[in-house]
C-alpha positions as a Markdown table, in Angstrom:
| # | Residue | x | y | z |
|---|---|---|---|---|
| 1 | Met | -34.0 | 31.3 | 6.9 |
| 2 | Leu | -30.9 | 31.8 | 8.8 |
| 3 | Asn | -32.4 | 32.9 | 12.1 |
| 4 | Trp | -30.1 | 30.6 | 14.0 |
| 5 | Leu | -27.2 | 32.8 | 12.9 |
| 6 | Lys | -28.9 | 35.6 | 14.8 |
| 7 | Gly | -29.2 | 33.7 | 18.0 |
| 8 | Gly | -32.0 | 31.3 | 17.1 |
| 9 | Glu | -31.8 | 27.5 | 17.5 |
| 10 | Lys | -29.6 | 25.9 | 14.9 |
| 11 | Pro | -31.7 | 23.4 | 12.8 |
| 12 | Lys | -31.0 | 19.8 | 13.6 |
| 13 | Val | -29.9 | 17.3 | 11.0 |
| 14 | Asp | -32.1 | 14.3 | 10.5 |
| 15 | Thr | -29.6 | 11.6 | 10.9 |
| 16 | Ser | -32.2 | 8.9 | 9.9 |
| 17 | Glu | -31.8 | 10.3 | 6.3 |
| 18 | Phe | -28.7 | 10.4 | 4.2 |
| 19 | His | -26.8 | 13.4 | 5.4 |
| 20 | Ile | -23.5 | 15.3 | 5.7 |
| 21 | Pro | -22.5 | 15.2 | 9.4 |
| 22 | Glu | -21.2 | 18.3 | 11.3 |
| 23 | Ser | -17.8 | 16.6 | 11.7 |
| 24 | Tyr | -17.2 | 17.3 | 8.0 |
| 25 | Arg | -17.2 | 21.1 | 8.9 |
| 26 | Gly | -18.8 | 22.0 | 5.5 |
| 27 | Ser | -16.5 | 19.9 | 3.4 |
| 28 | Glu | -17.7 | 17.2 | 1.0 |
| 29 | Gly | -17.7 | 13.6 | 2.0 |
| 30 | Pro | -19.6 | 10.3 | 2.0 |
| 31 | Arg | -23.2 | 10.6 | 3.1 |
| 32 | Tyr | -24.8 | 8.1 | 5.5 |
| 33 | Lys | -27.9 | 7.6 | 7.6 |
| 34 | Val | -27.8 | 6.4 | 11.2 |
| 35 | Leu | -29.7 | 3.1 | 11.6 |
| 36 | Glu | -29.0 | 2.8 | 15.4 |
| 37 | Cys | -27.3 | 4.5 | 18.3 |
| 38 | Lys | -25.6 | 2.1 | 20.6 |
| 39 | Asp | -23.5 | 2.4 | 23.8 |
| 40 | Gly | -20.1 | 3.4 | 22.3 |
| 41 | Tyr | -20.9 | 3.4 | 18.6 |
| 42 | Glu | -23.3 | 4.2 | 15.7 |
| 43 | Val | -24.7 | 1.7 | 13.1 |
| 44 | Arg | -24.5 | 3.6 | 9.7 |
| 45 | Leu | -25.6 | 2.9 | 6.2 |
| 46 | Tyr | -23.4 | 4.6 | 3.7 |
| 47 | Glu | -24.3 | 5.4 | 0.1 |
| 48 | Asp | -22.3 | 4.2 | -2.9 |
| 49 | Ser | -19.3 | 6.4 | -3.4 |
| 50 | His | -16.2 | 6.9 | -5.5 |
| 51 | Trp | -12.7 | 7.3 | -4.0 |
| 52 | Val | -9.1 | 8.0 | -5.1 |
| 53 | Lys | -6.7 | 5.7 | -3.5 |
| 54 | Thr | -3.1 | 4.6 | -3.0 |
| 55 | Arg | -2.0 | 1.3 | -1.4 |
| 56 | Phe | 1.0 | 0.1 | 0.6 |
| 57 | Glu | 2.0 | -3.5 | 0.9 |
| 58 | Asp | 4.6 | -2.8 | 3.5 |
| 59 | Gly | 4.8 | -0.4 | 6.4 |
| 60 | Asn | 2.1 | 1.1 | 8.6 |
| 61 | Leu | 0.2 | 4.2 | 9.4 |
| 62 | Glu | 3.1 | 5.7 | 11.3 |
| 63 | Asn | 5.7 | 5.5 | 8.5 |
| 64 | Cys | 3.6 | 5.7 | 5.3 |
| 65 | Ser | 0.8 | 8.1 | 6.1 |
| 66 | Ser | 2.7 | 11.2 | 4.9 |
| 67 | Thr | 3.7 | 9.5 | 1.6 |
| 68 | Gly | 0.2 | 8.3 | 0.9 |
| 69 | Phe | -1.3 | 11.7 | 1.8 |
| 70 | Trp | 1.0 | 13.6 | -0.6 |
| 71 | Arg | 0.3 | 11.2 | -3.4 |
| 72 | Leu | -3.4 | 11.8 | -3.2 |
| 73 | Phe | -3.1 | 15.6 | -2.5 |
| 74 | Asn | -0.9 | 16.0 | -5.5 |
| 75 | Tyr | -3.6 | 14.2 | -7.6 |
| 76 | Ile | -6.3 | 16.6 | -6.4 |
| 77 | Arg | -4.1 | 19.5 | -7.0 |
| 78 | Gly | -3.8 | 18.7 | -10.7 |
| 79 | Glu | -1.6 | 15.7 | -11.3 |
| 80 | Asn | -4.2 | 14.1 | -13.4 |
| 81 | Glu | -5.2 | 13.9 | -17.1 |
| 82 | Gly | -6.8 | 17.2 | -17.8 |
| 83 | Glu | -5.0 | 18.8 | -14.8 |
| 84 | Lys | -8.3 | 19.1 | -12.9 |
| 85 | Lys | -8.1 | 20.6 | -9.4 |
| 86 | Met | -10.5 | 19.4 | -6.7 |
| 87 | Ala | -11.4 | 20.6 | -3.3 |
| 88 | Met | -10.1 | 18.6 | -0.3 |
| 89 | Thr | -12.8 | 16.3 | 1.0 |
| 90 | Val | -13.2 | 14.5 | 4.3 |
| 91 | Pro | -12.6 | 12.2 | 6.0 |
| 92 | Val | -9.2 | 10.8 | 5.0 |
| 93 | His | -9.7 | 7.0 | 5.1 |
| 94 | Ser | -6.8 | 4.6 | 5.9 |
| 95 | Gln | -8.1 | 1.0 | 5.5 |
| 96 | Val | -5.7 | -1.1 | 7.7 |
| 97 | Glu | -5.4 | -4.9 | 7.0 |
| 98 | Leu | -4.0 | -7.0 | 9.8 |
| 99 | Asp | -2.3 | -10.4 | 9.9 |
| 100 | Asn | -3.3 | -13.1 | 12.3 |
| 101 | Glu | -1.0 | -11.7 | 15.0 |
| 102 | Gly | -2.7 | -8.3 | 14.7 |
| 103 | Lys | 0.1 | -6.5 | 12.9 |
| 104 | Cys | -0.4 | -4.2 | 9.9 |
| 105 | Lys | 0.3 | -6.1 | 6.7 |
| 106 | Ala | -1.0 | -3.5 | 4.2 |
| 107 | Phe | -3.1 | -0.4 | 4.1 |
| 108 | Thr | -4.9 | 1.8 | 1.6 |
| 109 | Met | -5.3 | 5.6 | 2.0 |
| 110 | Ser | -8.3 | 7.1 | 0.3 |
| 111 | Phe | -9.8 | 10.6 | -0.5 |
| 112 | Tyr | -13.5 | 10.8 | -1.3 |
| 113 | Thr | -14.0 | 12.1 | -4.8 |
| 114 | Pro | -16.0 | 15.3 | -5.0 |
| 115 | Ala | -19.6 | 15.1 | -6.4 |
| 116 | Glu | -18.5 | 17.0 | -9.6 |
| 117 | Phe | -16.1 | 14.1 | -10.4 |
| 118 | Gln | -18.0 | 11.1 | -9.0 |
| 119 | Ala | -19.2 | 9.8 | -12.3 |
| 120 | Thr | -16.1 | 10.5 | -14.4 |
| 121 | Pro | -13.0 | 11.0 | -12.1 |
| 122 | Pro | -9.9 | 12.2 | -13.9 |
| 123 | Val | -7.2 | 9.6 | -14.5 |
| 124 | Pro | -4.2 | 9.9 | -12.2 |
| 125 | Lys | -0.7 | 10.6 | -13.7 |
| 126 | Asp | 0.9 | 8.7 | -10.8 |
| 127 | Lys | 0.7 | 5.0 | -11.4 |
| 128 | Ala | 0.5 | 4.4 | -7.6 |
| 129 | Val | -2.8 | 6.3 | -7.5 |
| 130 | Phe | -6.1 | 4.7 | -8.6 |
| 131 | His | -9.9 | 5.0 | -8.4 |
| 132 | Glu | -12.3 | 2.7 | -6.9 |
| 133 | Lys | -16.1 | 2.6 | -6.5 |
| 134 | Val | -17.2 | 1.5 | -3.0 |
| 135 | Asp | -20.7 | 0.0 | -2.8 |
| 136 | Gly | -22.9 | 1.3 | -0.1 |
| 137 | Cys | -22.8 | -0.8 | 3.0 |
| 138 | Val | -23.5 | -0.9 | 6.8 |
| 139 | Met | -20.6 | 0.1 | 9.0 |
| 140 | Tyr | -20.0 | 0.5 | 12.7 |
| 141 | Ala | -18.4 | 3.8 | 13.8 |
| 142 | Ser | -16.9 | 5.0 | 17.0 |
| 143 | Ser | -15.3 | 8.4 | 17.6 |
| 144 | Phe | -12.6 | 10.0 | 19.7 |
| 145 | Gly | -10.6 | 13.2 | 19.8 |
| 146 | Gly | -7.0 | 14.5 | 19.8 |
| 147 | Phe | -4.1 | 13.9 | 17.4 |
| 148 | Ala | -4.4 | 10.2 | 16.7 |
| 149 | Lys | -1.3 | 8.0 | 16.5 |
| 150 | Asp | -1.2 | 4.4 | 15.6 |
| 151 | Lys | -1.7 | 3.2 | 19.2 |
| 152 | Asp | -4.7 | 5.5 | 19.5 |
| 153 | Trp | -6.3 | 3.9 | 16.5 |
| 154 | Arg | -5.6 | 0.4 | 17.7 |
| 155 | Glu | -6.9 | 1.1 | 21.2 |
| 156 | Asn | -10.2 | 2.5 | 19.8 |
| 157 | Glu | -10.5 | -0.3 | 17.3 |
| 158 | Lys | -10.2 | -2.7 | 20.2 |
| 159 | Lys | -12.9 | -0.9 | 22.2 |
| 160 | Leu | -15.2 | -1.0 | 19.2 |
| 161 | Thr | -14.7 | -4.7 | 18.6 |
| 162 | Glu | -15.4 | -5.4 | 22.3 |
| 163 | Ala | -18.6 | -3.3 | 22.1 |
| 164 | Leu | -19.8 | -5.2 | 19.0 |
| 165 | Glu | -19.0 | -8.5 | 20.5 |
| 166 | Arg | -21.0 | -7.5 | 23.7 |
| 167 | Asp | -23.9 | -6.7 | 21.5 |
| 168 | Gly | -23.6 | -9.8 | 19.3 |
| 169 | Lys | -22.9 | -7.9 | 16.1 |
| 170 | Gly | -20.7 | -9.5 | 13.4 |
| 171 | Tyr | -18.0 | -7.5 | 11.5 |
| 172 | Val | -15.2 | -8.1 | 9.1 |
| 173 | Lys | -12.2 | -9.4 | 11.0 |
| 174 | Asn | -8.5 | -8.3 | 10.6 |
| 175 | Met | -9.5 | -5.0 | 9.0 |
| 176 | Tyr | -10.5 | -1.5 | 10.2 |
| 177 | Ile | -10.7 | 2.0 | 8.7 |
| 178 | Ala | -9.0 | 4.9 | 10.5 |
| 179 | Ala | -10.9 | 8.0 | 9.5 |
| 180 | Gly | -9.4 | 11.4 | 10.1 |
| 181 | His | -11.5 | 14.5 | 9.8 |
| 182 | Asp | -9.2 | 17.4 | 10.5 |
| 183 | Pro | -6.2 | 19.1 | 8.9 |
| 184 | Pro | -2.9 | 19.1 | 10.9 |
| 185 | Phe | -3.2 | 22.8 | 11.9 |
| 186 | Arg | -6.5 | 22.2 | 13.8 |
| 187 | Leu | -5.4 | 22.1 | 17.4 |
| 188 | Phe | -8.6 | 21.7 | 19.2 |
| 189 | Gly | -11.9 | 19.9 | 18.7 |
| 190 | Arg | -10.5 | 17.2 | 16.5 |
| 191 | His | -12.6 | 14.3 | 15.4 |
| 192 | Asn | -11.4 | 10.9 | 14.6 |
| 193 | Glu | -13.4 | 7.7 | 13.8 |
| 194 | Val | -12.7 | 4.0 | 13.7 |
| 195 | Leu | -15.0 | 2.2 | 11.2 |
| 196 | Leu | -15.7 | -1.6 | 10.9 |
| 197 | Val | -17.8 | -3.2 | 8.1 |
| 198 | Ala | -20.8 | -5.2 | 9.3 |
| 199 | Asp | -20.6 | -8.9 | 8.4 |
| 200 | Pro | -23.0 | -10.2 | 7.5 |
| 201 | Gln | -24.6 | -7.1 | 5.9 |
| 202 | Pro | -28.2 | -6.6 | 7.0 |
| 203 | Ser | -31.0 | -7.3 | 4.7 |
| 204 | Leu | -32.8 | -4.4 | 2.9 |
| 205 | Ala | -35.6 | -4.6 | 5.5 |
| 206 | Glu | -33.1 | -4.3 | 8.3 |
| 207 | Lys | -31.4 | -1.2 | 6.7 |
| 208 | Glu | -34.3 | 1.1 | 7.9 |
| 209 | Pro | -33.5 | 3.1 | 11.0 |
| 210 | Thr | -35.0 | 1.8 | 14.2 |
| 211 | Lys | -37.3 | 4.0 | 16.2 |
| 212 | Asp | -34.6 | 4.6 | 18.7 |
| 213 | Gly | -31.9 | 5.0 | 16.1 |
| 214 | Ala | -34.0 | 7.6 | 14.2 |
| 215 | Ser | -34.9 | 9.6 | 17.3 |
| 216 | Gly | -31.6 | 9.2 | 19.1 |
| 217 | Glu | -28.9 | 11.9 | 19.1 |
| 218 | Ser | -26.0 | 11.4 | 16.7 |
| 219 | Thr | -22.5 | 11.1 | 18.3 |
| 220 | Glu | -21.2 | 13.4 | 15.7 |
């Protein structure tokens, strides 16, 4: 069963089905299927999921990320009714909302809720922390490496929007998700993703993987 550990070929994940990608490195996170592999991005269908979140009406990723992270981390370490402790999940989502000049006007940081607590997540003690169910949807994703700073997210968001406009794909404007997959102590092989929500959302018939998308290699 584990012949690949002894030198055999590692089994490949079928990305045309809902799956956990290798970039999660064994941690829990939202499952998705790859509908299409395009030049510079993937078209993904995500399942319904539940997240714990905190929101900032002022500031940006550079000056609020640490505060947001610790609010959510304290929650999963037991600052909730019942003092339930939860495993750290991936990725850490930061949904960035932009004004008409392209500046950050608000952002929401989110941790995926582990499967054990998806149905009934513990109530946060911190009033700045809340839960939200996110309906499954189609999103566009592009990836890049390194320690990402605000300028890196913005540069890669711009590359993704240009690729989508090249291919005639619509997306939600003035909003993107910065998805970090790694802890600060991981120095090499880091994985970051920029996500944009498809707009309009494809019909149910269009949410089946294409022949190329199903057989194409994932960019994970």
